[in-house]
C-alpha positions as CSV (number, residue, x, y, z in Angstrom):
1,M,-9.8,22.4,-31.0
2,T,-10.8,19.6,-33.2
3,E,-13.9,17.5,-32.9
4,N,-13.7,14.8,-30.2
5,S,-10.6,16.4,-28.6
6,R,-12.1,16.8,-25.1
7,P,-13.2,13.9,-22.9
8,L,-16.8,14.8,-22.8
9,D,-16.8,15.2,-26.6
10,L,-15.5,11.6,-26.9
11,L,-18.3,10.4,-24.5
12,N,-20.9,12.3,-26.5
13,S,-19.8,10.6,-29.7
14,A,-20.1,7.2,-27.9
15,K,-23.8,7.8,-27.0
16,G,-26.0,5.1,-28.4
17,K,-23.0,2.7,-28.8
18,T,-21.7,-0.1,-26.7
19,V,-19.0,0.8,-24.3
20,L,-16.8,-1.1,-21.8
21,I,-16.5,0.4,-18.4
22,E,-14.0,-0.8,-15.8
23,L,-14.6,0.0,-12.2
24,K,-12.3,0.5,-9.2
25,N,-13.5,-2.7,-7.7
26,G,-12.1,-4.7,-10.6
27,R,-15.5,-5.4,-12.3
28,S,-16.1,-4.7,-16.0
29,I,-19.5,-3.8,-17.4
30,T,-20.5,-3.4,-21.0
31,G,-23.7,-1.8,-22.3
32,K,-25.2,0.8,-24.6
33,L,-24.3,4.3,-23.3
34,I,-27.6,6.2,-22.9
35,A,-26.5,9.3,-20.9
36,F,-23.8,10.9,-18.8
37,D,-23.1,14.1,-16.9
38,V,-20.1,16.3,-16.1
39,H,-19.3,14.0,-13.1
40,I,-19.1,11.0,-15.6
41,N,-22.1,9.4,-13.9
42,V,-23.3,7.1,-16.7
43,T,-26.5,5.3,-17.6
44,L,-26.3,2.1,-19.6
45,E,-28.9,0.0,-21.3
46,N,-28.8,-3.8,-21.9
47,S,-25.7,-4.0,-19.6
48,E,-23.8,-7.1,-18.6
49,E,-21.1,-7.8,-16.1
50,K,-18.0,-9.3,-17.8
51,Q,-15.0,-11.2,-16.7
52,N,-12.3,-12.3,-19.1
53,G,-14.7,-11.7,-22.0
54,D,-17.4,-14.0,-20.5
55,T,-20.7,-12.7,-19.3
56,L,-21.2,-13.3,-15.6
57,R,-24.7,-11.8,-15.4
58,K,-27.1,-9.6,-17.3
59,L,-27.8,-6.3,-15.4
60,G,-30.3,-4.5,-17.8
61,N,-30.5,-0.8,-17.2
62,V,-27.9,0.6,-14.8
63,F,-26.7,3.8,-13.4
64,I,-22.9,3.9,-12.5
65,R,-21.6,6.6,-10.3
66,G,-18.7,8.4,-11.9
67,D,-16.3,8.2,-9.0
68,T,-16.2,4.4,-9.3
69,I,-15.1,4.4,-12.9
70,I,-11.5,4.1,-14.0
71,L,-12.0,3.5,-17.7
72,I,-14.6,3.9,-20.5
73,S,-13.9,2.5,-23.9
74,P,-15.9,1.9,-27.0
75,T,-16.1,-1.8,-27.7
76,V,-15.3,-3.4,-31.0
């Protein structure tokens, strides 16, 4: 297998970088990915709730339970 070919490898390469997370409830959160586990529970730093690219509120440090996540993407 090549580097970054498995989902957890991709998440590991995104550690320390800003990611966009979309949740099942329709909310989007961006923040610096600090940690994750095999259940895709994630910890973000300097996070913000976003809607249509606009910041709704600043959340700071957050823990997001993996079963609420539908998408994790590095932001550009």
